[in-house]
BATI-358930 format. One line per field, with one value per residue: residue number from 1; x, y, z of N, C-alpha, C in turn. Coordinates in Angstrom, 3 decimals. Layout:
<rs>
seq = NUM:...
n_X = X:...
n_Y = Y:...
n_Z = Z:...
ca_X = X:...
ca_Y = Y:...
ca_Z = Z:...
c_X = X:...
c_Y = Y:...
c_Z = Z:...
</rs>
This chain:
<rs>
seq = 1:2:3:4:5:6:7:8:9:10:11:12:13:14:15:16:17:18:19:20:21:22:23:24:25:26:27:28:29:30:31:32:33:34:35:36:37:38:39:40:41:42:43:44:45:46:47:48:49:50:51:52:53:54:55:56:57:58:59:60:61:62:63:64:65:66:67:68:69:70:71:72:73:74
n_X = 2.103:-0.937:-3.443:-6.923:-8.350:-6.672:-6.784:-9.493:-9.633:-7.890:-9.283:-11.614:-10.538:-9.319:-11.484:-13.383:-12.038:-11.717:-14.380:-15.387:-13.898:-14.952:-17.613:-17.211:-16.244:-18.483:-20.221:-18.845:-19.128:-21.840:-21.888:-21.505:-23.983:-24.996:-26.455:-25.892:-23.208:-22.357:-22.873:-24.786:-26.055:-28.996:-28.203:-25.470:-25.616:-26.880:-24.839:-22.805:-23.999:-24.616:-22.092:-21.119:-23.021:-22.643:-20.025:-20.383:-22.027:-20.251:-18.271:-19.767:-20.515:-18.110:-17.908:-20.167:-19.808:-18.009:-19.405:-21.294:-19.792:-18.682:-17.366:-18.580:-17.820:-16.765
n_Y = 191.540:192.670:194.414:193.768:196.148:197.710:196.219:196.516:199.274:199.519:197.968:199.551:201.926:201.035:199.701:201.779:203.536:201.895:201.291:203.828:204.334:202.384:203.254:205.719:204.795:203.409:205.531:206.845:204.905:205.178:207.522:206.648:206.108:208.102:208.612:210.351:210.418:207.787:204.493:201.659:198.349:196.700:194.198:194.584:196.146:194.355:192.434:193.924:194.648:192.170:191.050:192.792:192.417:189.688:189.645:191.145:189.383:187.240:188.476:189.358:186.892:186.014:187.415:186.526:183.761:183.209:183.392:181.381:179.059:178.600:176.666:174.568:175.329:174.784
n_Z = 400.222:398.846:400.665:401.463:401.306:399.708:397.359:396.729:396.314:394.132:392.247:391.968:390.894:388.460:387.195:386.937:385.178:382.880:382.315:381.691:379.372:377.663:377.496:376.225:373.745:372.796:372.438:370.376:368.390:367.996:366.540:363.974:363.025:361.504:358.590:356.513:356.321:356.314:354.978:355.502:356.213:357.561:358.336:358.829:361.147:362.880:363.118:364.381:366.876:367.866:368.274:370.251:372.317:372.816:373.806:376.113:377.578:377.992:379.540:381.750:382.790:383.834:386.220:387.584:387.772:389.783:392.183:391.806:391.540:393.982:396.549:399.179:402.527:405.890
ca_X = 0.840:-1.877:-4.560:-8.250:-8.698:-5.879:-7.341:-10.783:-9.342:-7.315:-10.382:-12.467:-9.812:-9.144:-12.801:-13.988:-11.349:-12.037:-15.802:-15.543:-13.353:-15.932:-18.758:-16.771:-16.169:-19.861:-20.729:-18.224:-19.797:-23.126:-21.692:-21.576:-25.387:-25.317:-26.555:-25.348:-21.766:-22.067:-23.882:-24.731:-27.288:-29.520:-27.364:-24.254:-25.957:-27.114:-23.534:-22.108:-24.589:-24.505:-20.735:-21.027:-23.847:-21.991:-18.866:-20.913:-22.474:-19.062:-17.622:-20.654:-20.446:-16.882:-18.200:-21.201:-19.381:-17.286:-20.393:-21.978:-18.880:-18.097:-17.480:-19.011:-16.763:-17.198
ca_Y = 191.212:193.781:194.193:193.763:197.551:198.125:195.538:197.145:200.604:199.310:197.539:200.706:202.844:200.413:199.433:203.047:204.011:201.029:201.463:205.109:204.173:201.615:204.147:206.673:204.092:203.146:206.814:207.053:203.991:205.801:208.537:205.978:205.980:209.228:208.105:211.290:210.156:206.355:203.607:200.355:197.576:196.180:193.046:195.139:196.579:193.135:191.829:194.770:194.552:190.777:190.895:193.546:191.738:188.422:189.924:191.554:188.168:186.496:189.217:189.316:185.530:185.904:187.940:185.720:182.379:183.091:183.132:180.138:177.930:178.581:175.380:174.588:175.293:174.931
ca_Z = 399.582:398.951:401.578:400.825:401.030:398.551:396.192:396.414:395.760:392.795:391.386:391.688:389.995:387.144:386.608:386.523:383.977:381.743:382.001:381.000:378.020:376.891:377.235:375.196:372.461:372.361:371.923:369.071:367.468:367.709:365.498:362.675:362.641:360.630:357.209:355.535:356.240:356.235:354.403:356.156:356.112:358.819:358.681:359.432:362.504:363.662:363.400:365.354:368.210:368.300:368.789:371.504:373.317:373.161:374.656:377.416:378.267:378.402:380.618:382.911:383.324:384.621:387.550:388.203:387.976:391.042:393.226:391.508:391.657:395.298:397.228:400.564:403.548:407.295
c_X = -0.155:-3.023:-5.868:-8.660:-7.952:-6.405:-8.647:-10.574:-8.780:-8.402:-11.245:-11.802:-9.728:-10.494:-13.482:-13.354:-11.712:-13.496:-16.026:-14.991:-14.342:-17.129:-18.408:-16.745:-17.559:-20.476:-20.136:-18.844:-21.151:-23.032:-21.776:-23.014:-25.817:-25.281:-26.057:-23.836:-21.420:-23.216:-23.704:-26.083:-27.771:-28.685:-26.051:-24.503:-26.191:-25.787:-22.782:-22.667:-24.597:-23.127:-20.575:-21.800:-23.223:-20.821:-19.301:-21.364:-21.293:-18.400:-18.464:-20.600:-19.191:-17.110:-19.200:-20.723:-18.657:-18.248:-21.050:-21.084:-18.235:-18.393:-17.929:-17.808:-17.389:-16.334
c_Y = 192.346:193.423:194.220:195.186:198.055:197.488:196.173:198.519:200.491:198.884:198.734:201.648:202.277:200.215:200.713:203.565:203.199:201.165:202.768:205.060:203.433:202.485:205.158:206.017:203.762:204.418:207.126:206.142:204.553:206.879:207.927:205.801:207.091:208.773:209.101:211.095:208.696:205.605:202.230:199.676:197.172:194.990:193.507:195.498:195.370:192.484:192.613:194.541:193.128:190.534:191.593:192.826:190.419:188.660:190.388:190.336:187.379:187.176:189.188:187.944:185.331:186.387:187.058:184.319:182.198:182.780:181.776:178.921:177.806:177.252:175.585:174.499:175.422:175.953
c_Z = 399.845:399.892:400.803:400.448:399.793:397.264:395.758:395.786:394.342:391.812:390.993:390.683:388.579:386.457:386.148:385.243:382.745:381.327:381.252:379.578:377.119:376.532:376.159:373.817:371.917:371.794:370.557:368.015:367.066:366.638:364.101:362.191:361.677:359.168:356.158:355.367:355.998:355.589:355.029:356.025:357.509:359.286:359.322:360.894:363.406:364.053:364.479:366.752:368.737:368.917:370.139:372.611:373.756:374.106:376.039:378.226:378.808:379.603:381.892:383.573:384.168:386.052:388.285:388.539:389.300:392.189:393.026:391.746:393.038:395.985:398.662:401.492:404.918:407.986
</rs>
């Protein structure tokens, strides 16, 4: 079974890589803002950012719920 240190190191490695991938993809999405290459409506933009923000809320709640749902122990 993996030790706490190994788990923490694995989390850091995996989380950093995934976070950097997400940041890269957000930057690529930003390239679509160039109106000389793309046409979009305000409603399109609202849908995109609503979906992203919703998914961020869901994911953030996964981290926060562990602390909130912790049972009392002696």
